[in-house]
C-alpha positions in Angstrom: -32.6 -21.4 30.6 -34.6 -20.8 27.5 -36.8 -23.5 26.0 -37.0 -24.4 22.4 -39.9 -24.4 19.9 -42.4 -26.2 22.1 -42.5 -23.1 24.4 -42.3 -20.5 21.6 -45.6 -20.7 19.7 -46.9 -17.4 21.1 -43.8 -15.7 22.4 -42.7 -13.8 19.4 -43.6 -10.2 20.1 -43.0 -7.0 18.1 -43.7 -4.5 20.8 -42.1 -1.6 18.9 -42.9 -1.5 15.2 -40.0 -1.0 12.8 -40.0 2.3 10.9 -40.6 1.6 7.1 -37.5 2.3 5.1 -39.5 3.4 2.0 -42.9 3.1 0.5 -43.4 -0.3 -1.0 -45.9 -1.5 -3.5 -48.7 -3.6 -1.9 -50.8 -6.3 -3.3 -54.4 -7.0 -2.4 -53.1 -8.7 0.7 -51.9 -5.4 2.1 -48.3 -6.5 2.6 -45.4 -5.8 0.2 -44.0 -8.9 -1.6 -40.7 -8.8 0.3 -42.7 -9.2 3.5 -45.1 -11.9 2.2 -42.3 -14.2 1.1 -39.9 -13.5 4.0 -38.1 -16.8 4.8 -39.5 -18.6 7.9 -36.6 -21.1 8.4 -32.8 -21.3 8.1 -33.1 -23.5 5.0 -35.2 -20.8 3.2 -32.6 -18.1 3.6 -30.6 -17.7 0.4 -27.1 -16.4 -0.2 -25.5 -16.7 3.3 -24.2 -20.3 3.1 -20.9 -19.2 4.6 -22.9 -18.7 7.9 -25.8 -21.0 7.6 -24.6 -23.9 5.5 -24.1 -27.3 7.1 -21.7 -27.3 10.0 -21.1 -23.5 9.7 -20.6 -21.6 12.9 -23.8 -19.6 13.1 -26.0 -22.5 12.1 -24.4 -24.8 14.7 -24.9 -22.1 17.3 -28.6 -21.8 16.5 -29.3 -25.5 16.2 -27.5 -26.2 19.5 -29.7 -23.5 21.1 -26.4 -21.9 22.4 -27.1 -18.3 21.4 -24.7 -15.4 22.0 -25.3 -11.7 21.5 -24.3 -10.8 17.9 -24.0 -8.1 15.4 -25.2 -8.9 11.8 -23.2 -6.7 9.5 -24.0 -6.4 5.8 -25.5 -4.3 3.1 -29.2 -3.5 2.8 -31.6 -6.2 1.6 -29.4 -9.3 2.4 -31.6 -10.7 5.2 -30.4 -9.3 8.5 -33.9 -8.7 9.9 -35.1 -12.0 8.5 -32.3 -13.9 10.1 -33.0 -12.4 13.4 -36.6 -13.4 13.3 -35.7 -16.9 12.2 -33.2 -17.3 15.0 -36.0 -16.3 17.5 -38.4 -18.8 16.0 -35.8 -21.6 15.8 -34.8 -21.2 19.4 -38.2 -20.5 20.9 -37.2 -17.1 22.1 -39.4 -14.1 22.7 -38.7 -11.5 20.1 -38.7 -7.8 20.5 -37.8 -5.5 17.6 -36.6 -1.9 17.8 -35.5 0.5 15.1 -32.6 2.7 16.2 -34.0 5.4 14.0 -37.1 5.9 16.2 -36.4 4.2 19.5 -34.7 5.7 22.5 -33.3 4.7 25.9 -36.8 4.5 27.4 -37.9 2.0 24.7 -34.8 -0.1 25.5 -35.5 -0.1 29.2 -39.1 -1.2 28.7 -37.8 -4.2 26.8 -35.2 -4.9 29.4 -37.8 -4.9 32.2 -39.9 -7.4 30.2 -36.8 -9.5 29.7 -36.0 -9.6 33.4 -39.5 -11.0 34.1 -39.0 -13.5 31.3 -35.7 -14.6 32.8 -37.3 -15.3 36.1 -39.9 -17.4 34.3 -37.1 -19.3 32.4 -37.8 -17.7 29.0 -35.1 -16.2 26.8 -35.6 -12.7 25.3 -34.1 -11.6 22.0 -33.8 -7.9 21.5 -33.3 -7.1 17.8 -32.1 -3.5 17.0 -32.2 -2.6 13.4 -29.6 0.0 12.3 -27.9 -0.2 15.7 -25.1 2.0 14.5 -27.6 4.9 14.8 -27.7 4.5 18.6 -25.5 7.0 20.4 -23.0 6.0 23.1 -25.6 6.5 25.9 -28.1 4.3 24.2 -25.5 1.6 23.6 -24.3 1.9 27.2 -27.9 1.1 28.3 -27.6 -2.3 26.8 -24.2 -3.3 28.3 -25.3 -4.8 31.7 -28.3 -6.7 30.2 -26.1 -8.2 27.5 -23.3 -9.1 30.0 -25.5 -10.8 32.5 -27.6 -12.6 29.9 -30.9 -10.8 30.5 -31.2 -10.4 26.8 -29.6 -11.9 23.7 -28.9 -8.8 21.6 -29.0 -9.1 17.8 -27.9 -5.8 16.2 -28.2 -5.2 12.5 -25.9 -2.7 10.8 -24.7 -1.6 7.4 -21.8 0.1 8.9 -18.4 -1.3 10.0 -19.0 -2.3 13.7 -15.5 -1.4 14.6 -16.2 2.2 13.9 -19.9 2.5 15.0 -20.3 0.2 18.0 -18.7 1.1 21.3 -15.9 -1.1 22.4 -17.5 -2.6 25.5 -20.6 -3.6 23.7 -18.7 -4.9 20.7 -16.5 -7.1 22.9 -19.6 -8.8 24.3 -21.0 -9.7 20.8 -19.9 -11.9 17.9 -19.9 -10.2 14.6 -21.3 -12.1 11.6 -20.8 -10.6 8.2 -23.6 -11.1 5.7 -22.6 -10.9 2.0 -24.3 -9.1 -0.8 -26.5 -11.5 -2.8 -24.8 -12.9 -5.9 -26.7 -12.9 -9.2 -27.4 -16.6 -8.7 -28.7 -16.0 -5.1 -30.9 -13.1 -6.3 -32.4 -15.2 -9.1 -33.2 -17.9 -6.6 -34.9 -15.4 -4.3 -37.1 -14.2 -7.2 -37.9 -17.8 -8.4 -38.9 -18.7 -4.8 -41.2 -15.7 -4.7 -42.8 -16.6 -8.0 -43.4 -20.1 -6.7 -44.5 -19.2 -3.2 -46.6 -16.1 -3.4 -50.3 -16.7 -4.1 -50.9 -13.2 -5.6 -48.0 -13.6 -8.0 -49.1 -17.0 -9.0 -52.6 -15.7 -9.7 -51.1 -13.1 -12.2 -49.3 -15.9 -14.2 -46.3 -13.7 -15.0 -43.9 -14.6 -17.8 -40.8 -12.7 -18.6 -39.7 -11.3 -22.0 -36.1 -12.0 -23.0 -33.7 -10.2 -20.7 -36.3 -8.9 -18.3 -35.5 -11.2 -15.3 -31.7 -10.7 -15.9 -32.2 -7.0 -15.9 -34.1 -7.1 -12.6 -31.3 -9.1 -11.1 -28.6 -6.7 -12.5 -30.3 -3.5 -11.4 -31.3 -4.5 -7.9 -27.7 -4.2 -6.7 -27.7 -7.3 -4.5 -30.7 -6.0 -2.5 -33.4 -8.7 -2.3 -36.0 -6.2 -0.9 -35.5 -3.9 -3.8 -35.7 -6.8 -6.3 -38.9 -8.3 -4.8 -40.8 -5.1 -4.5 -39.7 -4.0 -8.0 -40.9 -7.4 -9.3 -44.3 -6.9 -7.7 -44.6 -3.4 -9.2 -43.5 -4.6 -12.6 -46.2 -7.3 -12.6 -48.7 -4.6 -11.8 -47.4 -2.4 -14.6 -47.6 -5.2 -17.2 -50.9 -5.4 -19.2 -52.8 -8.7 -18.6 -53.7 -11.0 -21.5 -55.5 -14.3 -21.8 -52.5 -16.3 -20.5 -51.4 -13.9 -17.8 -49.0 -10.9 -17.9 -45.8 -10.5 -19.8 -43.1 -8.5 -17.9 -40.8 -6.7 -20.3 -37.5 -4.9 -19.6 -39.3 -1.5 -19.8 -41.6 -2.6 -16.9 -38.5 -3.5 -14.9 -36.9 -0.1 -15.6 -40.1 1.8 -14.7 -40.5 -0.2 -11.5 -37.0 0.5 -10.4 -36.7 4.1 -11.8 -32.9 3.8 -11.4 -30.5 1.1 -10.3 -30.3 0.4 -6.5 -27.2 2.3 -5.6 -25.3 0.6 -2.7 -24.2 3.8 -1.1 -24.4 5.4 2.4 -22.8 8.8 2.8 -21.6 7.8 6.3 -20.9 4.1 5.7 -18.5 1.7 4.2 -19.9 2.1 0.7 -19.1 5.8 1.0 -15.4 5.1 1.9 -15.1 2.2 -0.6 -16.2 4.3 -3.6 -14.2 7.3 -2.4 -11.2 5.0 -2.2 -11.8 3.7 -5.7 -12.2 7.2 -7.0 -8.9 8.5 -5.5 -6.9 5.4 -6.5 -8.2 5.8 -10.1 -6.9 9.4 -10.3 -3.6 8.4 -8.6 -3.3 5.6 -11.2 -3.8 8.1 -14.0 -7.1 6.6 -15.3 -9.5 9.4 -16.0 -12.3 7.1 -17.2 -12.3 5.0 -14.0 -12.2 8.2 -12.0 -15.3 9.7 -13.7 -17.2 6.4 -13.3 -16.6 6.2 -9.5 -17.4 9.8 -9.2 -20.7 9.4 -11.0 -21.5 6.5 -8.6 -20.9 8.8 -5.7 -22.9 11.7 -7.1 -25.8 9.5 -8.1 -25.8 8.0 -4.6 -26.3 11.5 -3.2 -22.7 12.4 -2.1 -22.1 16.0 -1.2 -20.1 17.4 -4.2 -18.0 19.5 -1.8 -16.8 16.3 -0.2 -15.5 15.2 -3.6 -14.0 18.7 -4.3 -12.2 18.6 -1.0 -10.7 15.2 -1.8 -9.5 16.6 -5.1 -7.7 19.5 -3.4 -5.9 17.1 -1.1 -5.0 14.8 -3.9 -3.6 17.6 -6.0 -0.8 18.1 -3.4 -0.5 14.5 -2.1 -0.3 12.7 -5.4 0.7 15.3 -8.0 2.5 18.1 -6.1 5.2 19.9 -8.0 5.0 17.5 -10.9 2.2 19.9 -12.0 1.8 22.9 -9.7 -1.3 23.9 -11.7 -3.1 20.9 -10.3 -3.5 22.5 -6.9 -4.6 25.8 -8.4 -7.2 24.1 -10.6 -8.5 21.9 -7.7 -8.8 24.9 -5.4 -10.7 26.8 -8.0 -12.8 23.8 -8.6 -13.8 23.7 -5.0 -14.8 27.4 -5.1 -16.8 26.9 -8.3 -18.6 23.8 -6.9 -19.5 25.8 -3.8 -20.9 28.7 -5.9 -22.7 26.7 -8.5 -24.1 23.6 -6.7 -25.6 20.6 -8.3 -26.3 19.5 -11.0 -23.8 21.7 -12.8 -21.2 21.1 -10.2 -20.7 17.6 -11.6 -19.3 19.2 -14.8 -16.7 21.1 -12.8 -15.8 18.1 -10.8 -15.4 16.1 -14.0 -13.0 18.7 -15.4 -10.9 18.7 -12.3 -10.9 14.9 -11.8 -9.9 14.2 -15.4 -7.1 16.8 -15.4 -5.7 15.5 -12.1 -5.9 11.9 -13.4 -4.1 12.9 -16.6 -1.4 15.0 -14.9 2.1 13.7 -14.1 2.3 12.3 -10.6 4.6 12.9 -7.6 4.2 12.2 -3.9 7.6 13.8 -3.1 6.0 16.7 -1.1 3.8 14.2 0.9 6.9 12.0 1.6 8.9 15.0 2.6 6.5 16.3 5.3 5.8 12.7 6.5 9.4 12.0 7.1 10.2 15.4 8.6 7.2 15.0 11.0 8.4 11.6 12.0 11.9 13.0 12.9 10.3 15.9 14.8 8.3 13.5 16.9 11.0 11.0 17.7 14.2 13.0 17.9 15.1 15.6 20.6 14.1 19.1 19.6 17.0 21.6 19.1 17.1 25.4 19.3 17.0 27.5 16.1 20.6 28.5 15.2 21.3 32.2 16.1 22.0 33.3 12.6 18.4 32.2 11.5 16.7 34.1 14.2 15.3 37.6 13.8 16.8 40.5 15.9 14.2 43.1 16.3 15.7 44.5 19.5 19.1 45.7 20.6 19.3 43.1 23.2 18.8 40.3 20.7 21.4 41.8 18.4 23.8 41.9 21.4 23.1 38.2 22.1 24.1 37.4 18.6 20.6 36.9 17.0 20.8 37.1 13.1 24.6 37.5 13.3 26.3 36.3 10.1 23.1 35.7 8.2 23.6 36.0 4.5 20.7 37.6 2.6 20.3 35.6 -0.6 19.0 38.5 -2.7 22.3 40.3 -2.2 24.1 37.6 -4.2 24.1 36.6 -7.8 21.3 34.4 -8.8 19.5 35.1 -5.5 21.4 32.2 -3.9 24.3 31.9 -1.4 25.6 28.8 0.4 24.2 28.9 3.9 23.4 26.4 6.6 19.7 26.4 7.3 19.7 23.1 9.1 19.6 22.6 12.9 22.9 22.0 14.7 24.3 18.5 14.4 21.8 17.8 11.7 22.5 14.6 9.8 21.9 16.2 6.5 18.9 13.9 5.7 17.1 14.7 2.5 13.4 14.9 2.9 12.3 16.4 -0.4 13.4 14.1 -3.3 11.9 15.5 -6.6 11.0 13.0 -9.3 11.7 13.5 -12.9 8.0 13.7 -13.7 6.6 16.9 -15.3 7.7 20.2 -13.9 9.3 18.6 -10.9 12.2 17.5 -13.1 13.1 21.2 -13.4 13.1 21.6 -9.7 15.2 18.5 -9.3 17.8 19.8 -11.7 17.9 23.2 -10.0 18.4 21.6 -6.5 21.2 19.5 -7.9 23.0 22.6 -9.0 22.4 24.5 -5.8 23.1 21.6 -3.4 25.2 19.1 -5.3 26.6 17.5 -2.1 23.1 16.8 -0.9 21.5 15.6 -4.1 24.4 13.8 -5.7 23.1 10.5 -4.4 19.7 11.2 -5.9 20.9 10.3 -9.4 
């Protein structure tokens, strides 16, 4: 069907320009460094050896010219767009690029029409869609038939988990390849290649003060695009001397302004950091909890999202071991809503550290989970007559509320009564721990219902 490189020299088209992700520093050439040193072959791509190393699946697929539609899943700046372009070049395919942020169904259809003409002429068409997770269902549906019948080879790039963001029919027609964050070693190699390859950088003769290059690697967060463009800006910030320019750590910090935070409020980083935050509180580590919370807030997380999670955790993981936890968390949510950022971070820190330090119990969570399971899988029974209200004469005549014992009429406000459904097995759902205040509840329940809680010793 599609030919290889000998037919590809002039076939790589970019009919729809990709929307820039952010303003990038430009050299005299007019292009940012990350674009100027973009790898042009598989061997130049760094950090994805698990996919592109010798005899690895994706590399073998490309070299055999046996392409399938695919989803490239990975964090920002690891080479998803670059890899798509290299695949098109290596296989002699016509390349069309769309950004899901700006493109619509009409743009997709124009590419598909071009692809149909290419197919009749024996040429392969690769349609690359950046941030494909931003396409809605209708937009993704528009791709299905063309992917299935081979009109196009779709390469979608996403930072989101494809299982959640790509519709099932389209995902089933694609292979998912996971790109990994760049390691420190890979990032250093990317920077060293840029220093060797880029003509403008070479002309500046940059040298690095102690710790400067390591700092750039550390603060770039595994994002090669961030690292390369920060490198270019740092070189511009450094004052030239007779032997070139010396890039110092302060130039790196100024170029980056702040560490590149791997965070997307709707993506996997969002859920990963939230998970680490909650598990740190559950594990009674206030220091870890505050760190992960700071990561979320610095990444732009809605403070009310964090406050809501704390309210849930106060019941799910602390419960009656410290009843004040829910009160504090609820008050914290109200205060966060009233105050807003940046002061809301102080309120969140107070609540998070208290909850992390409080005694823990999930007994309430376990109780409602087990009761819900029984309700769902066991036959439902009628409420016993003595537990029903009798607001009318007819109901009283039918026996509603007959024999009910009003606890406040008895000493201590308690009387033995059967509140369970008929033929109930007597299963215990709520099993208080001996943590914090819940120990007092446990002891009281053992006094009131010794036959039920005697096995809870």
